[in-house]
N, C-alpha and C positions, 0 to 999 in steps of 0.2 A: 415336683422336686423340693428334697429336705435341705432346708436354708442352715449353715452353720451357724452357731452363736455366737460372738465373742467371746464369750468363756472357752468352749472349746476349741476353737483356733487359737486364743493364746498359750493352753496348752499342752497341743497338736504338737505346734512348731518347734519346744524347744526339747522335746522328746524327740523328733526327727534329729533334731543339729545333734540332742548326742548321740544318739543311735549311729549316725556318721560319722560324730569324733570316734568311738567306739571300735566302727570296722577301720579307722585307718590307722589307729593307733595298733591294730593287732598285724597290720601287714609290713612288709619289708625289715631288714636288719636286723633277721632272727638269726639267733647262731646256731648253728646245726652240733645236737650233739653228738661227743664222740665214741660210736658203737664198734667196739676192735672185736676180731676174730673169737672164736669159742676153739675148745680145749679140741686136739685131734682135725683142726686145719691145718692145711701148710702153703705158705708163701713160695710162689717159683718167679725167678728172673731170666730176661733175655734180654742180651745174651750176657753168662754168669760171668766171661772175662773179655775186655778190652784191652788189647795193648797198639801204642802209637811211638814210628820210631822216625824219625826227620820230618815232622811236619814240615810243610812252607807255607800253611794259613791255617786258620781255624779251622778244626773239623767239628760236625755234629754225629753226636753218638745217638742213637734211638736206642727206650731203654722201654721194656713192657716187664710188668708186675700181673702176675696172676695168682688169685687167692681161692683154693679147694676147699670143700669141707673133706673131712674123713673118707666119705666114697667116691671122691675126686670131682663133687658136682662143684659148679662154680658157685660162688658165693657173692651175693653185689650188697653195697651199700656199708659195706664198713667199712673201716677208717684204717690207713694203715700209715706210719711214719716211715720216712726217707730220711738218711744222714747220711755224711758224709765226712771227714775229716779236713780235707783241702776244697770244697765247694764252698761259695759262698754262704758266709761273711765272714769267715775265716781270714784271718790273716798271716799272713799271704794266702788270699784265694788264689787257684790254680784251674778253675774252670766253676763254668756260672749251669744250675739246673734251672730247666722253663717246662713249666706245664705246656704238655702236646697240644690241649683242646685252644686253651687260651692266650698260650705264647707267652704266660706271665713268667717273670724271673720269681723262683724260688727260693728262699733260703733256708740253708740246715741248721736243725731239722726243721722238716714242715710234714705237716698232718695233710694227706691227700684220701680224696673217697673214692674206693672201687665203685665202678661201673655196674650195670644190669648185665652184665657179661662176665663179672667176676675179675675184671681186667681196669688198670690204670697205665696211661703212657705218660712219657716225659721224655726229655731230650737234657744232653747237655751240649754245652758248647766249650771246645777245649782248645784256647788260643795254640800256634804249634812253640811260642816260646813259654809254655806254661811247662817244667818238668817236674815228674813225680814219680816215682818207683818202689812201692805200689801205693794204691790208695785202694779202702774199700768202703763202698758204697752199701750201705746195711738199710734194709727193709725188716720192718716189726710190725707186729700188729697182733694184740691184744694175749692169746695161749698158743695163738700160730707158731707152725716150726716157722722160723726166720730165713729170710734168702740174703746172698749177699752178692754183689758184683766187683771182683778184682780189678782196677783200673792203672795203667803206664803211660806214660809219654815221656820218651826217654830220644838224647839229641841223637 
């Protein structure tokens, strides 16, 4: 059985600690680089419009964004930007947008990542007393043809 000398043990220990520190420093809290859609790609949104009249309570409106290349094939991993004039944090904000997967509130404008199927899903919560007619929700990504959704809530 080979015995480790005091000299070797003293050098090996700091090297392992240094490697461990480097591994820990490389993980977590990374910032994803925005990768936008290429020329010829197209964004679409469903629904393209949503009109509410005489609401008696808060309503939820689901929104689905699709990103396809010039041949109609879904693009994944691209960054989209979603903005709206009357969504939080604008004053007075009349509705709030939320990420569908995390239920986290999203402040306009926000960036989001298209999933592996070429889709991003979010929703709006619109209080009955928030009247606006109309507002446009805009979705963009690099050189892609943009998409928009028209919203209104009237008494």
